[in-house]
C-alpha positions in Angstrom: 53.1 -68.9 -90.0 55.8 -66.0 -90.7 55.2 -62.6 -89.0 54.6 -59.9 -91.1 57.4 -57.2 -91.3 57.1 -53.8 -89.6 59.0 -51.5 -91.8 60.5 -48.7 -90.8 63.0 -47.9 -93.4 59.8 -47.8 -95.9 57.8 -45.6 -93.5 60.4 -43.0 -92.8 61.0 -42.7 -96.4 57.8 -41.4 -97.1 57.4 -39.4 -94.0 60.5 -37.7 -95.6 59.0 -37.3 -98.6 56.0 -35.6 -97.3 57.9 -33.0 -95.1 60.4 -32.4 -98.3 57.5 -31.4 -100.3 56.1 -29.5 -97.2 59.6 -27.6 -96.3 59.9 -26.5 -100.1 56.8 -24.3 -99.7 58.5 -22.3 -96.8 59.7 -18.8 -97.0 61.9 -19.2 -93.9 63.2 -22.8 -93.5 63.4 -24.8 -90.1 66.9 -25.0 -88.7 67.9 -27.6 -86.5 71.0 -26.9 -83.8 73.2 -29.5 -82.8 76.0 -30.2 -80.4 78.9 -33.0 -80.0 80.7 -33.1 -77.3 83.7 -35.7 -77.0 84.1 -38.1 -79.9 82.2 -41.2 -79.0 82.3 -42.8 -82.7 78.5 -43.8 -82.0 77.5 -40.4 -81.5 79.5 -39.2 -84.5 77.2 -41.7 -86.8 74.2 -40.9 -85.0 74.6 -37.4 -85.9 76.0 -37.7 -89.3 73.0 -39.3 -90.5 70.2 -37.2 -88.3 72.3 -34.0 -90.4 72.2 -36.2 -93.5 68.2 -36.3 -93.2 67.8 -33.0 -92.2 69.7 -32.1 -95.4 67.5 -34.5 -97.6 63.9 -32.7 -96.4 65.3 -29.3 -96.6 65.9 -28.5 -92.9 69.0 -26.4 -92.4 71.2 -27.8 -89.8 74.1 -25.9 -88.2 76.5 -28.0 -86.0 78.9 -27.3 -82.7 81.7 -29.9 -82.1 83.3 -29.6 -78.5 86.2 -31.7 -77.4 85.6 -34.1 -74.4 87.7 -32.2 -72.5 85.4 -29.1 -72.7 84.2 -28.1 -69.5 79.9 -28.0 -68.6 79.6 -24.6 -68.8 81.3 -24.6 -72.3 78.7 -27.0 -73.5 75.7 -24.6 -71.6 76.9 -21.2 -72.9 76.8 -23.2 -76.9 72.9 -24.2 -75.7 72.3 -20.6 -75.2 74.4 -19.5 -78.4 71.4 -21.9 -80.2 68.7 -20.9 -77.7 68.5 -17.1 -78.6 69.1 -18.1 -82.2 66.2 -17.1 -84.5 66.9 -19.6 -87.5 67.1 -22.8 -84.9 63.6 -24.2 -83.9 64.9 -27.3 -82.5 68.2 -28.2 -80.6 69.7 -31.5 -80.2 72.4 -32.2 -78.0 73.6 -35.8 -79.1 73.9 -38.1 -75.8 76.1 -39.4 -73.9 77.9 -36.7 -72.7 81.8 -36.8 -71.2 81.2 -38.5 -67.9 82.6 -35.3 -66.2 79.1 -33.3 -67.1 75.8 -33.2 -65.1 73.9 -34.4 -67.8 70.6 -33.6 -66.3 71.7 -29.7 -65.5 73.3 -29.8 -69.3 69.8 -30.7 -70.6 67.8 -28.6 -68.4 69.6 -25.7 -70.1 67.7 -26.5 -73.0 64.9 -24.0 -74.0 61.9 -26.4 -73.4 60.4 -24.3 -76.8 63.7 -25.5 -78.7 64.3 -28.7 -77.3 63.4 -31.5 -79.9 63.9 -35.0 -78.3 61.0 -34.4 -75.9 63.4 -34.8 -72.9 62.9 -31.7 -71.1 61.3 -31.8 -68.1 58.2 -29.9 -69.4 57.7 -32.0 -72.3 57.8 -35.1 -70.0 55.6 -33.6 -67.4 53.1 -32.7 -71.0 53.4 -36.8 -71.5 52.4 -37.7 -67.9 49.5 -35.1 -67.9 48.2 -36.7 -71.4 49.0 -32.8 -72.6 50.3 -31.9 -76.5 53.9 -31.6 -76.2 57.2 -33.2 -78.1 57.4 -36.9 -77.7 60.5 -38.7 -77.3 61.4 -39.6 -80.5 62.0 -43.3 -80.6 58.7 -44.4 -78.5 56.6 -41.9 -80.7 57.9 -43.6 -83.7 56.8 -46.9 -82.3 53.2 -45.9 -82.2 54.1 -44.1 -85.4 54.7 -47.9 -87.1 51.9 -49.8 -85.2 49.5 -47.0 -86.4 50.4 -47.4 -89.8 50.7 -51.3 -89.6 46.7 -50.2 -88.5 47.6 -52.7 -85.0 45.2 -52.4 -82.3 46.6 -50.9 -78.8 43.4 -50.3 -76.9 42.5 -53.5 -74.5 46.0 -54.6 -75.2 48.4 -56.1 -72.6 51.6 -54.5 -73.8 54.8 -55.4 -71.8 57.8 -52.5 -72.1 61.1 -54.3 -71.6 63.7 -51.4 -70.1 62.6 -48.5 -68.1 65.1 -45.9 -69.4 64.1 -42.3 -69.5 64.8 -42.2 -73.3 63.0 -45.1 -74.5 61.6 -47.3 -71.1 59.5 -45.1 -69.1 57.9 -42.8 -72.4 57.1 -45.8 -74.6 54.7 -47.4 -71.6 53.4 -43.9 -70.7 52.3 -43.5 -74.8 50.9 -47.0 -74.5 48.7 -46.0 -71.6 48.0 -43.1 -73.4 46.1 -45.5 -75.8 44.6 -47.1 -73.1 46.6 -50.6 -73.5 47.2 -52.4 -70.1 51.1 -52.1 -69.8 53.6 -53.8 -67.9 57.2 -52.4 -67.4 59.6 -55.1 -67.0 63.9 -54.1 -66.1 66.7 -55.7 -64.6 65.0 -56.5 -61.3 62.0 -58.0 -62.5 61.3 -61.3 -61.3 59.5 -63.5 -64.0 60.2 -61.7 -67.0 59.2 -64.6 -69.4 56.1 -65.0 -67.7 55.5 -61.1 -68.4 56.8 -61.6 -71.7 54.4 -64.6 -72.3 51.5 -62.9 -71.5 51.9 -59.9 -73.7 49.7 -58.9 -77.2 52.7 -56.3 -77.5 56.2 -56.6 -76.6 58.5 -53.6 -76.9 62.1 -54.5 -76.0 64.9 -51.7 -75.2 67.3 -53.6 -73.1 70.5 -53.8 -75.1 70.9 -57.5 -74.4 71.3 -59.2 -78.1 68.3 -61.9 -78.8 67.5 -61.9 -75.3 63.6 -62.4 -76.3 63.7 -66.1 -77.6 61.1 -67.8 -79.0 59.6 -69.6 -76.0 59.0 -66.3 -74.4 56.4 -65.0 -76.6 52.7 -66.4 -77.4 51.3 -66.7 -80.7 50.7 -64.2 -83.0 51.9 -61.2 -80.3 53.5 -58.1 -81.6 57.0 -57.7 -81.2 59.0 -54.0 -81.3 62.4 -54.2 -81.3 64.2 -51.1 -80.1 67.7 -52.7 -79.2 71.0 -52.1 -81.0 73.5 -54.4 -80.1 76.7 -55.2 -82.1 77.5 -58.9 -81.9 80.7 -60.3 -84.6 80.5 -57.0 -86.5 76.7 -57.2 -87.3 73.9 -55.0 -86.1 71.1 -57.5 -83.9 68.1 -56.7 -81.8 67.3 -57.4 -78.4 64.7 -59.9 -80.3 66.0 -63.5 -81.8 64.4 -62.2 -85.2 64.8 -65.7 -87.1 62.8 -67.4 -84.5 60.2 -65.2 -83.3 59.4 -64.2 -86.2 57.9 -67.7 -86.9 55.8 -67.4 -83.8 54.6 -63.4 -83.8 52.3 -61.8 -86.0 54.6 -58.3 -86.7 57.3 -58.1 -85.6 60.5 -55.1 -86.2 64.2 -55.9 -87.9 67.2 -54.5 -86.8 68.6 -52.8 -88.7 65.6 -51.3 -90.8 62.4 -50.9 -88.5 62.9 -48.9 -85.2 66.1 -46.9 -86.1 64.9 -44.7 -89.6 61.4 -43.9 -87.3 63.7 -42.2 -84.2 65.3 -39.9 -87.4 62.2 -39.4 -89.2 60.2 -38.3 -85.7 63.2 -35.8 -85.2 62.5 -34.2 -88.4 58.7 -34.4 -87.6 59.1 -32.6 -84.0 61.8 -30.2 -85.7 58.8 -29.1 -88.1 56.2 -28.8 -84.8 58.4 -26.6 -83.0 59.2 -24.2 -86.1 55.3 -24.3 -87.0 55.2 -22.6 -83.1 57.7 -20.4 -83.6 56.3 -19.1 -86.7 52.8 -19.2 -85.4 51.2 -21.6 -87.9 
């Protein structure tokens, strides 16, 4: 049996169209303030794609570019400008920052009311407590995909590969919130293969090309690939898509799976912050 392909690109386009129709009816348009420090080529592409998505739905995006030699204070000053700008509803600080900067300190300078990625301590605290707040874009995008395809989560054993603050940890919390039994595996986990083999749902975000192979997954498992890896000039995920798709019931591809949903959720988060500021 060949797995059903989880098409994130299609769902993201549908979400963008819905947002566009909402934004068209607004007197003041939502605003996203972007800060990019350094010349990281991947970051340049990510920011360009995010701004293009904003333009498609009618969200106004502003951008501040700083050189990699910029001081920590310069980045925090740029953030403060956006914190005090009434036209900016969400602030996006593109990571990673240059090595000489304290990422946590800089991130903490973003107002919790404007932090759009869901990484602020206040938003992460709300996630842990199960309270309403801005959710991290990629894990929330994964949940949106699971719901769209009517994939049951409650009571399922979910294995999350990776423990980053951006994907792994919040992903586990979101699955737990929906009553899954969650196992987190990481670089120090023993017997990863056995853990994955027992999973109904596998979410991989470890950045190792084709790490999850066919012999590691059980029949009819649901595979979500968050990995982005470059091999021989091609973008591939953490999962051996070609072979695992013959065994799984559902699988997300790379590219075209979770990636487009991350940007779609960024737009949704910006809209949520706009509603909060406008008291809608």
